[in-house]
Structures are given as C-alpha cells and as structure tokens.
VOROGU-806041 format. One record per residue: residue in one letter; z, x, y of N, C-alpha, C, O, CB in turn. Coordinates in steps of 0.001 Angstrom, whole numbers, padded with zeros to 6 digits, always signed. Glycine has a CB too. Layout:
aZXYZXYZXYZXYZXY...
% end
This chain:
m-033574+036597+015191-034258+036363+013941-033710+037278+012849-033441+036827+011735-035758+036570+014112i-033545+038562+013165-033036+039502+012163-031571+039220+011863-031130+039383+010725-033210+040955+012642a-030812+038798+012874-029403+038464+012648-029280+037261+011717-028413+037240+010844-028692+038177+013987q-030134+036270+011897-030109+035098+011024-030486+035472+009606-029877+034986+008652-031051+034018+011548l-031474+036321+009456-031890+036765+008127-030770+037548+007450-030498+037362+006263-033163+037625+008217a-030122+038427+008216-029017+039213+007658-027871+038301+007234-027252+038526+006194-028518+040252+008682t-027586+037281+008025-026521+036338+007688-026869+035569+006418-026018+035388+005547-026275+035361+008851r-028108+035120+006312-028528+034384+005118-028464+035261+003877-028052+034800+002813-029943+033841+005297v-028873+036541+004007-028813+037466+002875-027367+037707+002472-027053+037738+001282-029501+038799+003221l-026481+037878+003456-025064+038109+003166-024457+036897+002463-023709+037047+001496-024288+038418+004465i-024775+035713+002941-024259+034499+002304-024758+034395+000871-023992+034046-000027-024671+033249+003101r-026026+034692+000648-026598+034638-000701-025914+035656-001614-025610+035344-002765-028122+034898-000655l-025671+036871-001111-024989+037891-001912-023563+037468-002255-023106+037668-003380-024971+039229-001167q-022865+036887-001290-021499+036431-001560-021502+035320-002603-020629+035276-003469-020824+035940-000264h-022469+034438-002522-022582+033352-003497-022798+033904-004905-022146+033467-005853-023735+032406-003116h-023702+034855-005037-023960+035445-006355-022757+036241-006857-022438+036195-008045-025195+036349-006299a-022096+036961-005973-020900+037709-006373-019814+036752-006861-019128+037037-007843-020372+038566-005197w-019659+035638-006187-018660+034644-006601-018998+034080-007978-018108+033920-008814-018571+033502-005568n-020256+033780-008219-020660+033258-009531-020411+034271-010642-019943+033907-011721-022136+032866-009513v-020720+035531-010385-020469+036575-011386-018975+036698-011649-018556+036821-012800-021045+037935-010922r-018173+036666-010595-016715+036773-010740-016175+035620-011583-015326+035830-012449-016028+036786-009352l-016659+034418-011337-016182+033262-012101-016556+033378-013574-015791+032950-014439-016753+031967-011518r-017702+033942-013867-018128+034076-015263-017376+035182-016001-017221+035109-017220-019618+034349-015324l-016909+036200-015287-016286+037343-015932-014765+037237-016026-014151+037946-016823-016650+038587-015195e-014151+036370-015233-012699+036246-015285-012279+035542-016569-013002+034685-017077-012171+035483-014054p-011119+035900-017088-010641+035202-018283-010286+033751-017941-009875+033449-016821-009413+035931-018887i-010451+032869-018914-010146+031457-018720-008670+031244-019014-008168+031680-020050-011037+030551-019627d-007978+030577-018105-006557+030286-018270-006406+028974-019028-006735+027909-018505-005833+030217-016892e-005914+029049-020253-005770+027858-021086-004331+027358-021136-003985+026562-022009-006258+028147-022489r-003486+027814-020210-002085+027423-020245-001823+026073-019614-000691+025591-019664-001259+028453-019563g-002802+025457-019034-002589+024162-018386-002625+024319-016885-002926+025389-016355-001256+023541-018821g-002313+023240-016220-002373+023244-014767-003779+022954-014302-004662+022677-015114-001893+024577-014205g-003987+023014-013041-005319+022799-012498-005797+021377-012659-005046+020426-012443-006287+023722-013145r-007029+021243-013034-007677+019940-013081-007023+019002-014084-006854+017817-013797-009133+020102-013415n-006652+019510-015257-006073+018634-016271-004746+018051-015817-004449+016891-016102-005885+019390-017574t-003947+018840-015116-002679+018335-014610-002931+017265-013557-002252+016239-013543-001827+019479-014027d-003894+017493-012684-004223+016496-011666-004694+015202-012312-004324+014116-011867-005298+017034-010713e-005494+015307-013345-005961+014105-014031-004789+013363-014663-004749+012133-014646-007006+014463-015100g-003847+014100-015214-002661+013471-015803-001849+012723-014767-001356+011626-015027-001790+014513-016477f-001709+013323-013580-000975+012653-012500-001698+011375-012084-001054+010355-011840-000810+013596-011283h-003012+011417-012000-003760+010239-011592-003680+009140-012649-003554+007961-012318-005217+010607-011322i-003753+009528-013912-003634+008542-014984-002243+007921-014975-002106+006709-015146-003925+009189-016354s-001215+008733-014779+000155+008221-014733+000352+007280-013561+000958+006218-013705+001150+009369-014648a-000158+007669-012400-000031+006813-011221-000754+005492-011441-000250+004436-011058-000584+007523-009973g-001923+005542-012050-002658+004311-012339-001893+003410-013289-001894+002190-013127-004019+004636-012924a-001244+003999-014278-000459+003204-015225+000734+002556-014538+001057+001401-014816+000018+004075-016390v+001387+003285-013647+002530+002729-012921+002078+001586-012022+002717+000535-011979+003232+003822-012087i+000979+001790-011305+000464+000743-010414+000060-000494-011215+000342-001621-010807-000741+001268-009601a-000601-000282-012354-000991-001414-013202+000239-002157-013709+000228-003386-013790-001845-000931-014389g+001296-001430-014052+002535-002071-014505+003179-002903-013417+003675-003998-013679+003516-001032-014991v+003175-002388-012195+003754-003132-011070+002951-004407-010811+003524-005474-010591+003793-002252-009793i+001631-004291-010838+000786-005471-010620+001014-006495-011731+001116-007690-011455-000712-005068-010555t+001092-006046-012973+001311-006951-014097+002652-007657-013979+002750-008861-014215+001236-006190-015417a+003687-006904-013611+005013-007515-013449+005004-008539-012325+005603-009606-012451+006074-006439-013172g+004329-008220-011228+004258-009172-010113+003523-010442-010480+003960-011538-010129+003586-008533-008925v+002412-010307-011183+001646-011491-011604+002457-012314-012597+002474-013543-012528+000290-011076-012233a+003126-011634-013518+003945-012356-014495+005079-013100-013802+005378-014235-014174+004512-011387-015547a+005715-012496-012810+006790-013171-012077+006245-014364-011296+006888-015411-011235+007492-012187-011121f+005071-014212-010705+004451-015314-009957+004153-016491-010888+004449-017640-010561+003148-014837-009262v+003574-016197-012032+003246-017263-012992+004521-017918-013514+004598-019142-013624+002413-016702-014172a+005513-017103-013831+006776-017653-014325+007428-018542-013264+007986-019587-013598+007738-016516-014734d+007367-018146-012006+007928-018939-010925+007178-020273-010799+007806-021316-010621+007871-018155-009597k+005856-020247-010889+005061-021472-010788+005327-022418-011967+005254-023638-011825+003570-021125-010721l+005633-021837-013124+005926-022664-014305+007368-023155-014301+007747-023984-015127+005653-021876-015589g+008173-022642-013370+009561-023060-013290+010484-022316-014216+011629-022732-014395+009660-024491-013572a+010039-021242-014805+010862-020490-015750+011958-019680-015055+012917-019266-015708+009985-019564-016569l+011840-019454-013789+012835-018648-013080+013863-019482-012340+014706-018932-011631+012153-017735-012112k+013810-020818-012494+014759-021687-011769+015891-022125-012641+016772-022857-012188+014059-022904-011218
% end
C-alpha cells in the first residue's frame, strides 16, 4: 500500500515537473517539429490527389477514344 502511494506521488511530481519545464523553456521558432510534419502530410496529399486525378483523366480519355 505504501509502495503504491509512493509510486503515485512520484509519478505526480514528475508530471508537474515536466509541465513546469515545458512552460519555462524558450520556444523554438526556427521551424521543424509539428509544422514540418504537417507540411510533409499536405505535400503527400497533394501528390496523391494529383496521381488520382491523372489516372481518372486517362481513364476518361481512354473511354472517349482520345488516346487511340
């Protein structure tokens, strides 16, 4: 029982220490991190959308006989 209480108190202290550390550290505004990841996801989505659009356009053009 006391070991569990000590563990819970230690976890709570570590959680609060982490929150204080995050609030006191300087913010890095040079880029990277989440914004870079979002840019990669947006770029990948644009590439995938372009591939799908090209495939659909080729399919329609083939059905219309424009590629023969």
